[in-house]
Backbone as JSON Lines, residues from 0, in Angstrom:
{"i":0,"aa":"M","n":[183.54,233.17,-42.77],"ca":[184.98,233.02,-42.74],"c":[185.43,232.74,-41.31]}
{"i":1,"aa":"K","n":[186.44,231.94,-41.16],"ca":[186.89,231.53,-39.85],"c":[187.7,232.63,-39.18]}
{"i":2,"aa":"N","n":[187.56,232.66,-37.9],"ca":[188.3,233.6,-37.08],"c":[189.74,233.1,-36.93]}
{"i":3,"aa":"G","n":[190.68,234.0,-36.77],"ca":[192.08,233.62,-36.61],"c":[192.31,232.73,-35.4]}
{"i":4,"aa":"E","n":[191.54,232.98,-34.34],"ca":[191.67,232.16,-33.13],"c":[191.24,230.73,-33.39]}
{"i":5,"aa":"D","n":[190.19,230.55,-34.21],"ca":[189.72,229.21,-34.55],"c":[190.81,228.44,-35.3]}
{"i":6,"aa":"L","n":[191.51,229.11,-36.19],"ca":[192.57,228.46,-36.95],"c":[193.7,228.01,-36.03]}
{"i":7,"aa":"V","n":[194.02,228.83,-35.05],"ca":[195.07,228.46,-34.1],"c":[194.65,227.23,-33.31]}
{"i":8,"aa":"V","n":[193.4,227.19,-32.87],"ca":[192.9,226.05,-32.11],"c":[192.93,224.79,-32.97]}
{"i":9,"aa":"I","n":[192.48,224.88,-34.21],"ca":[192.49,223.72,-35.11],"c":[193.92,223.23,-35.34]}
{"i":10,"aa":"H","n":[194.84,224.16,-35.53],"ca":[196.24,223.78,-35.74],"c":[196.81,223.09,-34.5]}
{"i":11,"aa":"L","n":[196.47,223.58,-33.32],"ca":[196.94,222.95,-32.08],"c":[196.35,221.54,-31.93]}
{"i":12,"aa":"I","n":[195.11,221.37,-32.33],"ca":[194.49,220.04,-32.26],"c":[195.21,219.07,-33.19]}
{"i":13,"aa":"I","n":[195.54,219.51,-34.39],"ca":[196.26,218.66,-35.34],"c":[197.63,218.27,-34.78]}
{"i":14,"aa":"I","n":[198.34,219.23,-34.23],"ca":[199.67,218.95,-33.66],"c":[199.54,217.96,-32.51]}
{"i":15,"aa":"T","n":[198.52,218.13,-31.66],"ca":[198.31,217.22,-30.54],"c":[198.01,215.82,-31.02]}
{"i":16,"aa":"M","n":[197.15,215.69,-32.05],"ca":[196.82,214.37,-32.59],"c":[198.07,213.68,-33.16]}
{"i":17,"aa":"Q","n":[198.89,214.44,-33.86],"ca":[200.11,213.86,-34.41],"c":[201.06,213.41,-33.3]}
{"i":18,"aa":"S","n":[201.15,214.18,-32.22],"ca":[202.01,213.81,-31.1],"c":[201.5,212.56,-30.41]}
{"i":19,"aa":"L","n":[200.18,212.47,-30.21],"ca":[199.6,211.28,-29.59],"c":[199.82,210.04,-30.45]}
{"i":20,"aa":"L","n":[199.68,210.19,-31.75],"ca":[199.92,209.07,-32.66],"c":[201.36,208.59,-32.55]}
{"i":21,"aa":"T","n":[202.3,209.51,-32.46],"ca":[203.71,209.15,-32.32],"c":[203.93,208.39,-31.02]}
{"i":22,"aa":"I","n":[203.32,208.84,-29.94],"ca":[203.47,208.17,-28.64],"c":[202.88,206.77,-28.69]}
{"i":23,"aa":"L","n":[201.7,206.62,-29.31],"ca":[201.07,205.32,-29.41],"c":[201.88,204.35,-30.24]}
{"i":24,"aa":"L","n":[202.46,204.83,-31.33],"ca":[203.26,203.96,-32.2],"c":[204.57,203.54,-31.53]}
{"i":25,"aa":"F","n":[205.03,204.32,-30.56],"ca":[206.27,203.99,-29.87],"c":[206.13,202.69,-29.09]}
{"i":26,"aa":"G","n":[204.93,202.35,-28.65],"ca":[204.7,201.15,-27.87],"c":[204.35,199.92,-28.69]}
{"i":27,"aa":"L","n":[204.58,199.96,-29.99],"ca":[204.26,198.8,-30.83],"c":[205.16,197.61,-30.51]}
{"i":28,"aa":"P","n":[204.64,196.42,-30.75],"ca":[205.45,195.22,-30.54],"c":[206.67,195.17,-31.47]}
{"i":29,"aa":"T","n":[207.69,194.48,-31.02],"ca":[208.92,194.35,-31.82],"c":[209.31,192.9,-31.96]}
{"i":30,"aa":"G","n":[210.11,192.63,-32.97],"ca":[210.75,191.33,-33.15],"c":[209.86,190.12,-33.01]}
{"i":31,"aa":"W","n":[210.08,189.32,-32.0],"ca":[209.44,188.02,-31.82],"c":[207.95,188.14,-31.49]}
{"i":32,"aa":"E","n":[207.48,189.3,-31.1],"ca":[206.07,189.46,-30.75],"c":[205.16,189.43,-31.99]}
{"i":33,"aa":"W","n":[205.68,189.89,-33.13],"ca":[204.87,189.94,-34.35],"c":[204.4,188.57,-34.82]}
{"i":34,"aa":"P","n":[205.28,187.56,-34.88],"ca":[204.77,186.24,-35.33],"c":[203.67,185.69,-34.43]}
{"i":35,"aa":"I","n":[203.77,185.92,-33.13],"ca":[202.73,185.45,-32.21],"c":[201.41,186.17,-32.49]}
{"i":36,"aa":"I","n":[201.48,187.48,-32.68],"ca":[200.27,188.26,-32.97],"c":[199.65,187.8,-34.29]}
{"i":37,"aa":"L","n":[200.48,187.56,-35.3],"ca":[199.96,187.11,-36.6],"c":[199.29,185.75,-36.51]}
{"i":38,"aa":"I","n":[199.85,184.85,-35.72],"ca":[199.24,183.53,-35.55],"c":[197.89,183.65,-34.85]}
{"i":39,"aa":"V","n":[197.82,184.48,-33.83],"ca":[196.55,184.67,-33.11],"c":[195.5,185.27,-34.05]}
{"i":40,"aa":"I","n":[195.88,186.26,-34.86],"ca":[194.94,186.86,-35.81],"c":[194.46,185.82,-36.82]}
{"i":41,"aa":"L","n":[195.37,185.0,-37.31],"ca":[195.01,183.96,-38.28],"c":[194.04,182.96,-37.66]}
{"i":42,"aa":"L","n":[194.26,182.6,-36.4],"ca":[193.36,181.67,-35.73],"c":[191.98,182.3,-35.48]}
{"i":43,"aa":"L","n":[191.95,183.57,-35.14],"ca":[190.68,184.22,-34.83],"c":[189.84,184.5,-36.07]}
{"i":44,"aa":"F","n":[190.45,184.99,-37.13],"ca":[189.69,185.43,-38.29],"c":[189.69,184.44,-39.44]}
{"i":45,"aa":"G","n":[190.67,183.57,-39.51],"ca":[190.75,182.64,-40.63],"c":[191.39,183.29,-41.84]}
{"i":46,"aa":"G","n":[191.87,182.49,-42.75],"ca":[192.61,182.99,-43.92],"c":[191.77,183.79,-44.9]}
{"i":47,"aa":"K","n":[190.46,183.53,-44.98],"ca":[189.64,184.21,-45.97],"c":[189.22,185.61,-45.52]}
{"i":48,"aa":"K","n":[189.13,185.85,-44.24],"ca":[188.65,187.14,-43.74],"c":[189.77,188.18,-43.62]}
{"i":49,"aa":"I","n":[191.01,187.76,-43.56],"ca":[192.12,188.69,-43.34],"c":[192.26,189.72,-44.47]}
{"i":50,"aa":"P","n":[192.18,189.34,-45.76],"ca":[192.27,190.37,-46.8],"c":[191.17,191.43,-46.69]}
{"i":51,"aa":"E","n":[189.95,191.02,-46.34],"ca":[188.86,191.97,-46.17],"c":[189.15,192.9,-44.99]}
{"i":52,"aa":"L","n":[189.68,192.36,-43.91],"ca":[190.02,193.14,-42.73],"c":[191.09,194.18,-43.06]}
{"i":53,"aa":"M","n":[192.13,193.77,-43.77],"ca":[193.22,194.68,-44.13],"c":[192.73,195.78,-45.08]}
{"i":54,"aa":"K","n":[191.83,195.43,-45.99],"ca":[191.28,196.41,-46.92],"c":[190.51,197.48,-46.15]}
{"i":55,"aa":"G","n":[189.72,197.06,-45.17],"ca":[188.96,198.01,-44.35],"c":[189.87,198.91,-43.53]}
{"i":56,"aa":"I","n":[190.93,198.35,-42.96],"ca":[191.88,199.14,-42.19],"c":[192.58,200.15,-43.09]}
{"i":57,"aa":"G","n":[192.96,199.72,-44.29],"ca":[193.62,200.62,-45.24],"c":[192.73,201.79,-45.63]}
{"i":58,"aa":"K","n":[191.45,201.52,-45.87],"ca":[190.51,202.6,-46.21],"c":[190.36,203.57,-45.05]}
{"i":59,"aa":"G","n":[190.33,203.05,-43.84],"ca":[190.2,203.91,-42.67],"c":[191.4,204.82,-42.48]}
{"i":60,"aa":"V","n":[192.59,204.26,-42.63],"ca":[193.82,205.05,-42.49],"c":[193.9,206.1,-43.59]}
{"i":61,"aa":"R","n":[193.57,205.71,-44.81],"ca":[193.6,206.65,-45.94],"c":[192.61,207.79,-45.71]}
{"i":62,"aa":"G","n":[191.43,207.49,-45.22],"ca":[190.44,208.53,-44.94],"c":[190.91,209.48,-43.85]}
{"i":63,"aa":"F","n":[191.56,208.94,-42.82],"ca":[192.09,209.77,-41.74],"c":[193.16,210.72,-42.26]}
{"i":64,"aa":"K","n":[194.08,210.2,-43.06],"ca":[195.14,211.04,-43.62],"c":[194.58,212.11,-44.56]}
{"i":65,"aa":"D","n":[193.61,211.73,-45.38],"ca":[192.98,212.71,-46.28],"c":[192.3,213.81,-45.48]}
{"i":66,"aa":"G","n":[191.65,213.46,-44.38],"ca":[191.0,214.45,-43.53],"c":[192.01,215.42,-42.92]}
{"i":67,"aa":"L","n":[193.14,214.9,-42.46],"ca":[194.17,215.77,-41.9],"c":[194.72,216.72,-42.96]}
{"i":68,"aa":"K","n":[194.96,216.2,-44.17],"ca":[195.47,217.05,-45.25],"c":[194.47,218.13,-45.61]}
{"i":69,"aa":"E","n":[193.18,217.79,-45.61],"ca":[192.15,218.77,-45.95],"c":[192.08,219.88,-44.89]}
{"i":70,"aa":"I","n":[192.19,219.51,-43.63],"ca":[192.17,220.51,-42.56],"c":[193.39,221.42,-42.67]}
{"i":71,"aa":"E","n":[194.56,220.84,-42.92],"ca":[195.77,221.66,-43.07],"c":[195.65,222.59,-44.28]}
{"i":72,"aa":"K","n":[195.05,222.1,-45.36],"ca":[194.84,222.92,-46.55],"c":[193.91,224.09,-46.24]}
{"i":73,"aa":"D","n":[192.83,223.82,-45.5],"ca":[191.9,224.88,-45.11],"c":[192.59,225.93,-44.25]}
{"i":74,"aa":"I","n":[193.45,225.48,-43.36],"ca":[194.18,226.41,-42.5],"c":[195.08,227.29,-43.33]}
{"i":75,"aa":"E","n":[195.79,226.7,-44.29],"ca":[196.71,227.49,-45.15],"c":[195.93,228.48,-46.01]}
{"i":76,"aa":"E","n":[194.76,228.09,-46.49],"ca":[193.95,228.99,-47.33],"c":[193.4,230.16,-46.53]}
{"i":77,"aa":"D","n":[193.01,229.9,-45.28],"ca":[192.39,230.93,-44.46],"c":[193.4,231.82,-43.73]}
{"i":78,"aa":"T","n":[194.66,231.42,-43.71],"ca":[195.66,232.21,-43.03],"c":[196.05,233.4,-43.91]}
{"i":79,"aa":"P","n":[195.91,234.63,-43.38],"ca":[196.29,235.8,-44.19],"c":[197.81,235.87,-44.35]}
{"i":80,"aa":"S","n":[198.22,236.18,-45.58],"ca":[199.66,236.3,-45.83],"c":[200.11,237.73,-45.55]}
{"i":81,"aa":"N","n":[201.33,237.85,-45.02],"ca":[201.85,239.18,-44.67],"c":[202.68,239.75,-45.79]}
């Protein structure tokens, strides 16, 4: 069984990861930059490879979110209720 201190550390790591993700997303391109990025991606990968690339990215993001939910669930299960 996990120690209470371990749960606090895991929870702090999750909060830190969420904060870093928010900071990283704040610097995303806006407006006119998106069409340029899309054209460059189309030129680099070609029309046939883009659906495969997006499918792989989607699976990766889904796996990351599922992992975070599982860790949060473990924390809630191991936390003693008062």
